[in-house]
C-alpha positions in Angstrom: -82.9 -112.4 -119.2 -82.5 -115.2 -116.7 -83.4 -114.1 -113.2 -83.7 -117.5 -111.5 -81.8 -120.8 -111.8 -83.4 -124.1 -110.7 -81.5 -127.3 -110.2 -82.7 -130.9 -109.9 -80.9 -132.6 -107.1 -80.2 -136.2 -107.9 -77.8 -136.9 -110.8 -77.2 -133.2 -111.2 -75.9 -131.9 -107.8 -75.6 -135.3 -106.2 -75.0 -138.4 -108.5 -76.6 -141.5 -107.1 -77.3 -145.2 -107.7 -80.5 -146.9 -106.6 -79.7 -150.4 -107.5 -77.3 -150.9 -104.7 -80.3 -150.5 -102.3 -82.1 -153.3 -103.9 -79.1 -155.6 -103.8 -78.5 -154.9 -100.1 -82.1 -155.4 -99.1 -82.2 -158.6 -101.1 -79.3 -159.9 -99.0 -81.3 -159.1 -95.8 -84.3 -161.1 -96.8 -85.2 -164.5 -95.1 -86.5 -165.6 -98.4 -84.0 -164.3 -100.8 -83.8 -167.5 -102.7 -87.5 -167.0 -103.8 -86.8 -163.7 -105.8 -83.8 -161.6 -107.0 -82.6 -158.1 -106.4 -84.2 -157.0 -109.7 -87.7 -157.8 -108.3 -86.9 -155.6 -105.2 -85.8 -152.8 -107.5 -88.9 -152.9 -109.7 -91.2 -153.0 -106.7 -89.6 -149.9 -105.2 -88.7 -147.9 -108.3 -90.7 -148.9 -111.3 -92.0 -145.8 -113.1 -95.6 -144.8 -112.0 -96.1 -148.2 -110.1 -93.2 -148.4 -107.7 -93.7 -147.8 -104.0 -91.3 -144.9 -104.2 -94.1 -142.8 -105.7 -96.2 -142.9 -102.6 -93.1 -142.2 -100.5 -91.9 -139.3 -102.7 -95.3 -137.6 -102.6 -95.7 -137.9 -98.8 -98.6 -140.4 -99.0 -96.7 -142.8 -96.6 -94.2 -142.0 -94.0 -90.7 -143.2 -93.7 -91.6 -145.8 -91.1 -94.6 -147.0 -93.3 -92.3 -147.3 -96.3 -89.9 -149.4 -94.4 -92.7 -151.5 -92.9 -94.1 -152.3 -96.3 -90.7 -153.4 -97.5 -90.0 -155.3 -94.4 -93.2 -157.2 -94.6 -93.1 -158.0 -98.2 -89.6 -159.3 -98.2 -89.3 -160.5 -94.6 -86.3 -158.4 -94.0 -84.0 -159.1 -91.1 -83.5 -155.4 -90.5 -84.3 -152.6 -88.0 -85.4 -149.2 -89.2 -82.0 -147.8 -88.3 -80.4 -150.5 -90.2 -82.6 -149.8 -93.1 -81.6 -146.1 -93.2 -78.0 -147.2 -93.3 -78.8 -149.0 -96.6 -81.2 -146.5 -97.9 -79.3 -143.2 -97.4 -75.6 -143.5 -98.4 -76.1 -143.7 -102.2 -75.0 -140.3 -103.2 -71.7 -138.7 -104.2 -70.8 -135.0 -104.8 -70.1 -133.5 -108.2 -67.6 -130.9 -107.1 -67.7 -129.1 -110.5 -71.4 -128.6 -110.1 -70.8 -127.3 -106.6 -68.4 -124.8 -108.1 -71.0 -123.7 -110.6 -73.5 -123.2 -107.8 -71.1 -121.1 -105.7 -70.2 -119.1 -108.9 -73.9 -118.4 -109.6 -74.4 -117.4 -106.0 -71.5 -115.0 -106.2 -73.2 -113.3 -109.3 -76.3 -112.8 -107.3 -78.7 -115.3 -108.9 -81.4 -116.8 -106.8 -81.1 -120.6 -106.8 -83.7 -123.2 -106.2 -83.8 -127.0 -105.9 -86.7 -128.8 -107.5 -86.6 -132.5 -106.7 -88.4 -135.7 -106.5 -87.1 -137.0 -103.2 -88.3 -138.4 -99.9 -88.0 -137.5 -96.3 -85.2 -140.0 -95.5 -82.9 -139.0 -98.3 -83.4 -135.3 -97.9 -82.8 -135.3 -94.2 -79.6 -137.2 -94.9 -78.6 -134.8 -97.6 -79.0 -131.7 -95.6 -76.8 -133.1 -92.9 -74.1 -134.4 -95.2 -73.9 -132.1 -98.2 -73.5 -128.3 -97.2 -74.1 -127.3 -100.9 -77.8 -127.6 -100.6 -77.8 -124.8 -97.9 -76.5 -122.5 -100.6 -79.9 -122.7 -102.3 -82.6 -120.1 -101.6 -85.5 -122.5 -101.9 -86.2 -126.2 -101.9 -89.2 -127.5 -103.7 -89.5 -131.1 -102.7 -92.1 -133.6 -103.9 -92.6 -135.3 -100.5 -93.5 -131.9 -98.9 -95.9 -130.6 -101.6 -97.5 -133.9 -102.6 -96.8 -134.0 -106.3 -93.7 -135.0 -108.2 -92.2 -134.5 -111.6 -93.4 -134.5 -114.4 -96.7 -133.2 -112.8 -96.9 -129.5 -113.7 -98.0 -128.8 -110.2 -94.4 -129.1 -108.8 -93.1 -126.7 -111.5 -95.8 -124.1 -110.7 -94.4 -123.9 -107.3 -91.5 -121.9 -108.7 -93.8 -119.1 -109.5 -95.3 -119.2 -106.1 -91.9 -118.8 -104.6 -90.6 -116.1 -106.8 -92.4 -113.4 -109.0 -90.8 -114.3 -112.3 -91.9 -115.1 -115.9 -91.2 -118.6 -117.3 -88.7 -117.3 -119.8 -86.8 -115.7 -116.9 -86.2 -119.1 -115.3 -83.5 -121.6 -116.3 -84.0 -125.3 -115.2 -81.4 -128.0 -115.1 -82.4 -131.7 -115.0 -80.9 -134.9 -116.2 -84.2 -136.4 -117.3 -85.4 -135.0 -120.7 -89.1 -135.6 -120.0 -88.8 -133.3 -116.9 -87.1 -130.6 -118.9 -89.7 -130.8 -121.5 -92.5 -130.3 -119.0 -90.7 -127.2 -117.8 -90.3 -125.9 -121.3 -94.0 -126.4 -121.9 -94.6 -123.8 -119.1 -92.3 -121.4 -120.9 -89.3 -122.2 -118.7 -85.9 -122.4 -120.4 -84.0 -125.5 -119.7 -81.2 -128.0 -120.4 -80.9 -131.7 -120.1 -77.8 -132.2 -117.8 -75.0 -134.4 -119.1 -72.0 -133.1 -117.4 -70.5 -130.2 -115.5 -68.6 -128.8 -118.6 -71.9 -128.5 -120.4 -73.4 -126.7 -117.4 -70.5 -124.3 -117.2 -71.0 -123.4 -120.9 -74.6 -122.6 -120.3 -73.9 -120.6 -117.2 -71.3 -118.7 -119.2 -73.9 -117.8 -121.8 -76.4 -116.7 -119.1 -73.9 -114.5 -117.3 -72.8 -112.9 -120.6 -76.3 -112.2 -121.6 -76.9 -110.5 -118.3 -74.0 -108.1 -119.0 -75.3 -107.1 -122.4 
């Protein structure tokens, strides 16, 4: 029986688009004719190599992250101006919000498990009240590891005394769900809210039996 439900944040609770950041930063560069927005995107977000990995594991601060970008691309931008580009990339999935509130009403503990950074999460907790419905936040920049490192998943069991098969994990990236499953956690690769509601219905029904 499922006793704990764990949600990824980005593209599950809050859809987002990173490429708009690269485009806007490119426009702020004094040397933008020397490279394109795709180069900025790759430098920041390329899997395993992008600067975002150091930021999302807390190895560099928000100010250091901005400073490295500003120096590399000669950005005509203040830190506050950077935040205005970096942060407002999210929207709300209201059907997912409804699912979270429904699960809360049924008494399920709810966690967030997210690869994220200090700037984004500070913005999110101010702008999106739904995250305050969660019982725990497991955040990569706070604990120093990010998905798919098993260390971040093991934090679930440090926060709550449950077995793997009592946890249900929801993430939009298949690799991350597969890592959870390797630890005995049940999971789903999120596609849309209707799919989520079906899974929730099964979980609640099984609890009744």
